[in-house]
N, C-alpha and C positions, 0 to 999 in steps of 0.2 A: 837501780840503786838510787837512793835519796841523798842528795848533797846538802848537808846541814850547814848553813852559813850563819855566822854570828853577825848581828846587826851592829854596824859601826857608825857612830855619830861624829859628825864634823865638829871640831873644837872651835867655838865662836866667841866673840866679844860683842856686847851691845853698847851703843853710844847714844846718849840723849843730852838735851840742853834744857836749862832752866832760864826762863826770862819772864818779862811782864805778862805775857800771854799764857805762860805755862808754869805753874808752881811746882815745887819739888814733889808734893803729894800727887799732883796730876801726872808728873813725869813717872813716878813710881808705878802708878796705875798703868800707864802706857807701856812701860818696860816689862811689867809682869805679863801683859798681853803679848808683847813682842817675844818674850821668852817662850810662851806657849806656841806662838807661830813658828819660832825657830825649831822647837821640838817636833812639831807637826811636819816640818819640812825635812827633818833628819839631822838636826844640829843639836849640840850640847853647849849651853851657855856656861862658860868658865868664869867670866867676870863682867861686871857692868861699870862703865865709865860715865860720869855726869860732869857737866861744866855749866857754871852760871855765866851767861853771856847775853848782853842786851840784844845784839843783832848778830845773826850768823855770819861768819867770815865768808866773803864772796868767793874766796879762792879755795879754802880748805874746810869750810863750815864751822869748825871749832878752832880754838887758838893754837898757835904753833907749839907752845909749851905742852899743852895737853896731848897734842899729836905725837910729840917726842916721847911722852910718858907711855902712850899706847904702843908706840913702836918698840920700846924697850920690853914691854910686857909680852908682846907678840913673839919677839925673838927668843925670850926665855921660857915660853910655855907652849911652844908648838901650836900656835894659833894659825888656822888656815883661812878664817873668814871674819871680817868685821862688819857688823850690821848697824846702820844708823836708823834711828826711830823716825826721822823726817826724810822727806824726799830730797835727794841731792841733785844739783844741776850737773850736766855732763862735765863741765869744767871742774867742779868740786870733786867729782868722783875720780876723774883722771889725775888730778893733783894729789889726792889722798893715796891712790894706788901707787904713784911714783915714790911716795915717801914710805909707806908701810910695806910695800912689796908683797902684798897678799890680796886675796879677793875682797872686794868692797861691794856691799849691797845696801840698798835702802829698803824701807818698809814696802814700797810699791813692788820692787823686784822680788821680795820675799813672798808677798801675796800671790804674785803671778806664778812663781815657782810652785806654790801649793796648788793653785788653780790647775796648772798643767798636769800635776799628779792626780787630781781629783776628777778631771774632765773625762766623761765616759762616752757620751753621745757625739755624733758628728757635729752637731750644732754647737755644743759647749766647747769642743776642741777647736772649732773654727773661731769662736769668740776669743778664746785664750790666745790662739796664734796671732790674731789681729792685734790684741792688746800688747802682746810681746813685741811685735814688729814696730808698733807705734812708739813703744818705750825705747826700743833699740835705735831707731832712726837718728835722733840727735846725738847718740853716743857712739856713732860709727868711727869717728876720727881716731879714737884711742886704739881701735883694732888694727890700724894700718901704720902705726909708728915705726914698725920694723922696716918699712919700705921708704921712709922719709930720710932725707939728709939733714944733718944738724945745722949746716951753714948754708947761707944763700950765695948768690953770685953765679957767674958763668960756669957751666960745667958741673955745678953742684945741685942741680934740681933733679930730685929723684922722681920715680913714678908713683909715689904715695898718693898725691892728690888725685891723679887719674884713677887709681884703684878705688879711692874713696867715692868719687863721683859715680863710677861704675856700680859700686855696691849700693849706693843710695838709690840709683835708678832701679836696680833689681828689687830693693826693699819697697820702694814706692809702687812699683808694678804689682808686687805681691800684696800690698795693702789694698790696692784697687780691686784685685781679683777676690780677695777675702770679703771685702765690703759687698761686692756683687753677689757672692755666694750667700752671705747672710741675708741680703734682701730677698733672694729666692726662697730661702728656708722660712723667712718671715711670712711670705705669702702662703706657704704650705701650712704653717702653724695657725694663721688666721682662718684658713679653710677648715682645719681640724677643730678650732674653737667653735666655728659656725655649725659644724656637724653635731655638736653636743646638745643641740636643741635649746629649749628655753629654760633649762634647769638653772637654779640659782647657783652662782659660782662663789666659792669661798677660798681665800688664800691664807695659809698658815705662814705668818711672818715673824720676825724677831731677830735678836742677836744670834750670832753663830754659837753652836754648842749649848743651847738652852733646852733642847728636847723636842724640837719641831718634828723631826723624823720619827721619834719614839711615839709621839702623839698620833701621827699619821698611821703608823703600824698598828697601834693599839685599837684604833676605832675602825680601820678599814682593811686590816690584814694586807697592807700594801707591800710588805717586805722591802722597804726602803733601807739602805745602809744607814745604821745608827751607831756611831762610835764616839768615844770621849776624845774627839779631836776637832780642831777648827776646820770649817768648810768640808765636813765629811760628805755633805750632799751639795753638788753643784748643779745638777740637772733637775729641773722641776718635774715632779711626778703628780699626775692627776688620777683620782679614783672617784667613782660614784659612791656616795655614802647615803645609806637609807636610814631614815629616822622614823620608825614605825611603818605603817602601811601606806600612808599617803604622802609622806615627805621624803624627797630625795634631793641631794645637792651634789655638785661637783667640788671636791675638796682637792686643793693643790698645795704640795709642799714646795717651798721656794728656797733659794740660796740665802744663807745667813748674812746678817749685817755685821759690821765691825767699826770700831772707832778709827778715825783718820783714814777712812776709805777714800782714796783720791777720786776727784770728780770725773776724770777721764776713764777710770775703771767703771764707775757707775754708768757712764755713757756706753762703754764697750759691752756691758752686760745688761743694757736697758731692755733688749729683746727678751732675755730670760726673766727679768724683773717685771716685764709687761703684764705677766699674769696678775700681778698685784693691781695694776691699773684697770683691768677689765673685770675684776671681781666685784660682786655686789656688796660683800662685807668681808672684814678681816678678822682672823683669830691671831692675836698678838701674844706669843708665848714668851715668858720672862723667867729668868733664873732668879727665884726669890732669895737664894742664898748668896748671891753675888755681893761682895763687900761694897760695891759702888752701884747699887741697884738703880737709883734714880738716874744716874749718868747713862747707863746702858738703855734705859727706857727712852731717854731724851735722844740718844744717838739713833736708835731705831726709828723714832717718830720723825726726826729730821730727814732721814733718808726717804721715809714714806711721803713726807711733804715734798721733797725734791722730785719724787715720781708723780706728784699730783694726785695722790690717793688719800690725803689727810682728812677729807670730808666724808669718807665712807664710814658706815657703822663699824665699831670695833669691839671685840670681846677680849678682855685681858685674862690670860690664864697664867697664874703665878706658880710655876713648876718647882720641883725639888723642895717642897715645903717641909719635908721630913728632915732637911739639913739646916733649917732655920733655927738659930739659937734663941732668938728673942721674938717670938711670933707677934706679941702685942705691939712692940716697937715698929716692926715692919708693917703691920696692918695700919698703923697710924700714918706711915710714910706713903702708903699706896692707896689711901682711902679716896683720892681724887680720880683714880683710874677705874671707871665703871662702864658697863657691868664687868665684874671680876669673879674669878674662882681661884681659890688657893688649894693646890693639890699636888700630890706626887704621882706623876703619870706612870712612872716605871713600877712603883710598888703598890699603888692603890688599885685593887681589883674592881671596885665599884665605880664605873665611869658614868653612872646615870646622871650625875650632876652636870657633866659636860653636855650630855644630850639635852637636858632640860634648858640650859642656858642658851644653847643654839636654837632650840625650838622657840624660845621667847623672842629672840631676834628675828627669826623667820616669820613670826606673826605680823611683823611690820610690812612684810612683802605680800601678804595675802590680801586679796580683794574679794568683797562680797558682791555677787552679781545676781540679779533677779530676772527670771524669764517667765513670760506668759505663754503658755501652750494652749492654743485653741482646742475646744472640746472635740471638734471634728478631726483633730490631728493626734488625739491621745494614743 
């Protein structure tokens, strides 16, 4: 028998702030992305709340008036989760939970939740688990409030703090074990890379959901999962790619980038992203139809710079060209990113232009060597 279950989405609210570092237009862009992240994680955004505030409140992130407004809305609309666009401190998260009486998450926790759904290999699951424990460690206090006494004094000291310290010790030990496990897997991956010989290595990089996996599948028949969701691919996949009779390269599909990706998450997934650092050149795939095209290019290039791979040769492939409303305007915006190719990877059957542009870059890696063979050794 087949049990058909309807997909239920968790009713959520998004919250963001406007200040000197983040205009309303920029916030709208971030919230649109957060909306997509929420949908990917299994949530349905019912409403967005914005507040103009110079400095986030140290206790509740947003002002008390806005928090009361959100509380009234959550009570009247069966909201089970409130997601903040910026990272909350443990104190802010705990205080907000006490007021709103529902689940509170920030962008980091949401991304980690998606990562935990997407991780397939033992390596990526270990990385996700490590990042989750490191995120959880400073937030443990709120988990033990049911064991604490509200008043101090003789006879009023509960076991809460003891439980917290025990739990912290368990989490620290777990973090240590996971780090050692990752070091072991890193050694194995380096050995695997060494076994690939002296073939030129190329990494496909770029923003999440721009078509990297689709490109990998089209030109190598890799059968990598490709969906219209953020972070559909979390594990790097490498395939040998033949360009004619004499040229072969190792092509690797990597995890996508995203705006406001916390630094500690980049560190946690550095080993996965290390494929970028050991590559000879990069193929940067960009969604040409994105309304903030230049911003997502800048975001991806900033992360590539953080990884120390910004000086590597790079090919820009502007994908989803069939969805571009004003091609001439976009071409003017992207003219500085060369070499480049504008194409629809999914719909265009002729991928010879991609082969040609890769071969042109490969020409820089070729060396001409002359040998003298003595006549008596012919």
